N, C-alpha and C positions, 0 to 999 in steps of 0.2 A: 180138814183143809183140800180145796180145792185146787186139781193144777191149772197151772196158765194154758193156755192153750197157745201154741206154736204161731210164732210170727207169719203173714202170708208171704211164700217166696217171690211175689210181685204184686205191688199195691198201685194201685191204680188213686187219682185226683182229678176231680174236674176243676180247672181254672176257669169260668165263663165258658167260652166256647172250645177249650183247650184241652183233653186229657193225657194226662203226664201219665206215666207205665214205666215204674222205677221195678228191676230184679232188685230183690230184696235176699241176698244170699251175702251178706260181706264176710263172713268165715271160709265161706268158700271162694272169693273174690267173684260172685255173683255167677258162677260156672252153669251150664246148665243142664240140668238133666231132665227127666219125665215132666215132671210137676211144673217146672216151669216155662219148657215148650207150652203145656195145654195151659197154662196161666194167658201167657201170652196171646195164644191163638184166640183168648178168648179176648181180651182185651181189645186185640184188631175189631173183631168181630163187633165190639161194642163202637166202637170207635166208626167204623165203616157205616152202622144199620142206626144209630141213634141221630136224628136230623138237629139236635141240639150241638153236634160234637161237629168243630169244622178242620181240625188241625190237632195231630197226636207229635207226643215227646217220648222219648224212649232214653231213660236216663238209668245210672247205676248207683247205687247204696254203699255208703264206708269208705268213696273216695277210689274206687276200682269201677269200673266201666263193666266189663265182662271178662275174663277169663278163658270161654270160648266150651268146648264140651265138658262137662263134670267125668273124669278118664276113670273117677271111681265109681261112678255110678254106670259108666260104660263097661266097667269090667264086673258090675255084679253083672248084668246082662238087658240093663237100661238104656232106651230108646230116648236120644233126646229132641227127634223128630215128633210129628203131626202129619197125619197121612191129608195129603193134600195142600199143606203150607211147608214142607220139609224142617230143616233144622229150626229149632228157638220156636217153631209156631208161626215163622215169618218169611225165610229169607226164598222160600218159593211161591209166597202168593203175598204179596206186599198191598197194605191198602191201600181204596181207591182214593183216600183224602189223603192231604201230605204229611210225611211223618220227620219230624227231626230228630237226630242223635243228639244229646246233650250227654257230652265227654267231658270227664273232668277225673283222671287217671288213667290205665292201662285199658285197652282194647287189644285185643290178642289171640290170635286163632279165629275161632269161631264167633270171639268177640267182635272183632273187626269185622267180620263178613255179617255181624248185627248193622253196623253201622254202614257197611256198605250198599245192605237193602233200603236205607234210610234215603230221602229226599236229599237231605241237607245236614248239615254236620256246624254245632256249635261245640270249642271245646276250649279247653284253659291250654296254656304255651305248652305248657309240661305234659300233657297229656301224651301219652304215646301208641302209637299203631304198628302193628304189625303181625306177619302169616308165617309163624316157626314152624310148620309142621314136615317142613323137611327133615328139621334137626332131630325130630321123632320119629324119621323114617316115614311120615303121613303127607299124605295130600290135602291143601284147599280145597274140600270139597264140596265146600257149602255160597257158593257163588262167588268167591274169592279170585279165583283166576280168571274170571270172565268180566267181572264187575269191575277189578281194581285197572287192568290197562282203559276203559274206557272212562275211566276217573283221573288218572295219574298217565305222564307221559309213557311209552313202553318201555324204552330203557331203563325208566326208575322203579315202575313196576313189575319189572322182570328181579331186576338187583333185590328186590325186596321178597319177592317169591322163592328165588334160587338159594338165597345166602340165610333167609330167614331172621335180617336185622330189622331193627324196630328204628321209626321214625317218629320225630314231634310234631306234636299241632304246629308248632312255630314253623318248622320245616314245611310240612305239608299247606300251611294256608295259600302260600306264594304259588305253589303249583294248582290248586283251585279244589283241594279236596275236602278244605275246610273251610266252611261261608265264611265264618265268624269268630275272631278269638277273645275271650272273655278272661276278666280277671279270674285269679283262685279265687273260690268259694262265691263263684258268680255266673257259673255256668249255666245254671239252670233258670235262675230269674232271666240271663242275657236268652236263652230260649226260649221262655216265655213272650218275650217281649218279641222276638221274631215272629210268635208264632200268633202273638195277636195281631200283627202288622198282616198277615195272610189273611185271617179269619175276619178283618173287617173288608174283604172286598169279597162278592158275590161268589157264593160256594158252588154253583154250577158251572159259573166260568174258571174257577180256581180247577176245580175237579177235572172240568173236560180239556184243558189246558195241559193237566197232568197226564190225562190218559194220552193225548197226541205225542208228546213228549216222550213218554214210557213206551208207547209202541212203534211209532213211525222208523224206527230204526230198519226194523225188520220188511219195512213195505217194500216196494217194486217202485222205483223212481216215477214211473208213468201213473200211477196211483195215489201219489201223495197227495193231491189237492181233491181229489173224489173223497178218499177215506177220510182224510180231515171236515170235510164240509159233514161229512154222514155223523159226526161226534159234536161239532159246534152248531151246528145248524139249530138243534133243538134248544140252544142254550139263547139263540138269537130270538127265538118263540116264546121263552119264557116269561113269567111276571116280574122275574126279577132283570132281566135285560128293560123291561118299559120301565120299571121303580130307578134303576139306576141311571135312567137318563130324565127321569122326570127331576132326581132327587138334582141330578147337576144344574140342570133348568133353574130348578128351583133355589139351587146353590145353601143344601141342607145335605145331612147324612144320609144313605141310603137305609133303608129299613128291608134286609133281604127275607125272604122266605120259602128259599130253595124250593120253588116252583116256578 
C-alpha cells in the first residue's frame, strides 16, 4: 500500500487572470516555516512573470489566515525568510501586480504583516488582526512597524503595537485598512470578484499606477512629476493604450495584450 503524498503547504489556483495563493497548513494555523516561505516566493514569481495573470489573491485554509512565524520551526533553527524577499517570501519584495489579502479568520503577528504587504484587503467582519509580538518580548520586524502607521491613524497603530491588542475587520474597515467586508464564508468569492474588476482594466496601466503609488512617497517633491512621467509614458505609447481608446470609440470591451 503506497503512502499518500503530503498536502502542499501552499496551493495555487488560476481563476481566469487571477492567481489564488492559499496557505495550507491549517493544523498549524497556517504558520510560516521555511517551506511555506519558499512556496509563497515561487507563487509570487509566477504571478509576476506569467503574462496571463493580472492579479493575485492570498488566503488561508481552514478558517485561519496566518498565525505568523512557526515558532516550533524557529526553535529547530529554520528561517521563515527568503533571500531578497524577506519573511514569508513576500514582505520585502511585493509583486509588481496587485495583491489582495482575503482574510477569513485571525491574521496575527507575521500573518498581519503579510496582510500589510498586500495592496488591498477583503475580510469577514469577525476576522481579527494584531501584532502581539511585545507580549512575547519580541518585535514586529517584518514590516508591521512601518506599514501599519501608513494604513491607520498613528495613535491607533501605536495602540495595537504597544499593547498587542487585536481588532476586528468590522472595526478596521471604517479606518481604511479593510477595503471590503464580506459575509462569513464568502471572503474568497468576494476577493475574486474584486480581483476581476481590476483585471478587466489595462494591465500595463494597472501596474504603472501601482508602481507610482508604491514608490512616490520616497521621491523628493520636486521630482514627482518627472519620475511619474518616466513610469507612465511607456503606457501611453503602448498597443493597449491605442486599444483602450479604440474600444471606447467603438463601444466595445477592450482586448488587452499587455504590450
